[in-house]
C-alpha positions in Angstrom: -12.8 -24.3 9.9 -10.6 -27.1 11.2 -9.3 -26.4 14.5 -6.9 -29.4 14.4 -6.5 -32.1 17.3 -7.7 -30.9 20.8 -5.7 -31.8 23.9 -7.7 -33.2 26.8 -7.0 -31.9 30.4 -5.8 -35.2 31.4 -3.3 -35.4 28.6 -2.3 -31.9 29.3 -1.5 -32.7 33.0 0.4 -35.9 32.1 2.5 -33.8 29.7 3.4 -31.3 32.6 4.2 -34.1 35.2 6.7 -35.6 32.4 8.3 -32.2 32.0 8.5 -31.7 35.6 10.1 -35.2 36.0 12.6 -34.4 33.1 13.4 -31.1 35.1 14.0 -32.8 38.3 16.1 -35.5 36.7 18.3 -32.7 34.9 18.6 -31.0 38.3 19.5 -34.0 40.0 22.3 -35.0 37.6 23.7 -31.2 37.5 23.9 -31.4 41.2 25.6 -34.7 41.3 28.3 -33.3 38.8 28.9 -30.3 41.0 29.1 -32.4 44.1 31.7 -34.7 42.3 33.7 -31.5 41.2 33.8 -30.2 44.6 34.7 -33.5 46.1 37.7 -34.0 43.5 38.9 -30.4 44.3 39.2 -31.3 47.9 40.7 -34.6 47.2 43.2 -33.2 44.7 45.1 -31.5 47.5 46.1 -34.7 49.7 46.6 -36.7 46.7 48.9 -34.3 45.1 50.8 -34.1 48.4 50.9 -37.9 48.5 52.1 -38.1 44.9 54.8 -35.6 45.5 56.2 -37.6 48.6 55.9 -40.8 46.7 57.8 -39.6 43.7 59.9 -36.6 44.7 58.0 -34.5 42.1 58.7 -30.9 42.2 61.6 -31.4 44.6 59.8 -33.0 47.4 62.0 -34.8 49.7 61.6 -38.2 51.1 61.2 -39.6 54.5 63.4 -42.4 55.7 63.5 -44.4 59.0 67.1 -45.4 59.2 70.6 -44.8 57.4 70.8 -46.6 53.9 71.8 -50.4 54.2 74.6 -50.0 51.5 76.3 -47.2 53.5 78.1 -44.1 52.1 80.0 -44.1 49.1 83.3 -42.3 47.9 81.2 -39.7 45.8 81.0 -36.3 47.4 78.4 -33.7 47.0 77.7 -30.2 48.3 74.6 -29.4 50.1 73.4 -25.8 50.6 70.9 -24.5 52.9 68.4 -21.7 52.2 65.8 -20.2 54.7 62.9 -17.9 54.1 60.0 -16.5 56.2 56.5 -15.8 54.8 55.0 -12.5 55.4 53.0 -12.3 58.7 55.4 -14.6 60.9 57.8 -12.4 62.8 60.5 -15.0 63.0 64.4 -14.8 62.2 65.2 -18.1 60.7 68.7 -19.0 59.2 70.9 -22.1 58.8 73.9 -22.3 61.1 76.1 -23.3 58.0 75.2 -22.2 54.6 77.0 -25.2 52.8 78.7 -28.5 53.6 80.3 -31.1 51.7 79.2 -34.8 52.4 79.6 -38.1 51.1 76.6 -39.6 49.3 75.0 -42.0 51.8 76.4 -40.2 54.9 73.9 -39.6 57.5 74.4 -35.7 58.5 72.9 -33.3 61.1 72.7 -29.8 60.4 70.8 -27.0 62.5 68.7 -24.1 61.6 68.2 -21.2 64.1 64.6 -19.8 64.7 63.9 -16.7 66.9 60.5 -15.4 67.4 61.0 -11.6 67.5 57.4 -11.0 68.8 56.1 -10.2 72.1 53.6 -12.8 71.7 53.5 -16.6 71.0 53.4 -17.6 67.5 53.4 -20.7 65.3 54.6 -21.6 62.0 54.9 -24.6 59.7 57.8 -25.2 57.3 57.5 -26.1 53.6 60.5 -27.4 51.9 62.0 -28.6 48.6 65.3 -29.2 47.1 67.0 -28.1 43.9 67.3 -29.5 41.0 63.9 -30.7 41.6 64.7 -33.9 39.9 66.8 -35.0 43.1 63.8 -34.9 45.3 63.4 -38.6 45.2 66.9 -39.2 46.3 67.1 -36.6 49.3 66.1 -38.7 52.4 65.2 -37.0 55.8 65.4 -39.2 58.9 64.3 -36.4 61.2 63.2 -32.7 60.6 61.7 -29.9 62.2 59.4 -29.6 59.2 57.5 -32.7 60.0 55.1 -30.8 62.6 54.0 -27.4 63.5 56.4 -25.3 65.6 55.1 -23.0 68.4 57.5 -20.3 69.8 57.1 -18.3 73.0 57.8 -14.6 72.9 61.5 -13.9 72.2 62.3 -17.7 72.3 65.3 -18.8 70.3 65.8 -22.4 69.3 68.0 -24.7 67.4 66.1 -27.0 65.1 67.9 -30.1 63.5 67.6 -31.8 60.1 69.1 -35.3 59.9 69.4 -36.5 56.2 71.4 -38.5 53.6 71.5 -38.4 49.8 70.4 -41.8 48.6 73.4 -43.8 47.1 71.1 -45.0 44.3 71.6 -41.5 42.8 74.9 -42.9 41.6 73.0 -45.0 39.1 71.1 -42.2 37.7 73.2 -41.1 34.8 71.1 -38.1 34.3 72.7 -36.7 37.5 76.4 -37.8 36.7 77.3 -34.2 36.5 75.3 -33.1 39.6 77.8 -31.3 42.2 75.3 -29.3 44.5 71.9 -29.8 45.8 70.0 -26.9 47.6 67.7 -27.8 50.5 65.3 -24.9 51.0 62.7 -24.1 53.8 60.1 -21.5 54.0 58.1 -21.1 57.3 54.5 -20.0 56.8 52.2 -18.6 59.9 49.8 -21.0 61.3 46.5 -19.1 62.3 45.1 -21.8 64.6 47.9 -23.8 66.1 47.1 -27.4 67.2 46.7 -27.3 71.1 49.1 -29.9 72.3 47.2 -32.0 75.2 48.5 -31.9 78.7 50.5 -34.6 80.1 48.4 -37.0 82.6 47.9 -35.3 85.7 49.2 -31.9 84.5 45.7 -30.3 84.2 45.0 -31.3 88.0 48.3 -29.7 88.9 47.5 -26.5 87.2 43.9 -26.4 88.9 45.5 -27.1 92.2 47.7 -23.8 91.8 44.7 -21.8 90.8 
């Protein structure tokens, strides 16, 4: 009876090695794809933040270093101020004025008041946006408490400034011809592991000397 072609031991081992090689190659490719996907997910967060700052997407305001070169224009606009505190942060947070009217291009300073109602030191970081979301690229902040973490001592009350202007170039955007009001909104979120601020030079030696 014909048993068909026989496979030698060497041929069998060669086939096994080839199969093992393919398995290793496939595993390596899969591992590389997973690593690429994980890396992309981490990179997506800073890229998204950069994109929002650069374009004003989703109502993200812009950062300016000085007043607009063209100066203010005659057109006025109302700016409303909103404040929120996320769960887990025992702060009272509110604007000193709910609404003001400013000339477009006019540099304006407003204040928010923050009170730590806890008997312990707490820290928070403010997230922000403006509404309508399409005006984010025109809302320029020169200074803001939202740029850094805020650490509050027990019972501490603090006035926090926001220095801003509405870019005069908004007047050239005809989609905003009927815009009369902008709402600037903040939400403070708790910071679980606040950044420890370094001591000034010589301050550590002074503290040790007092021990």
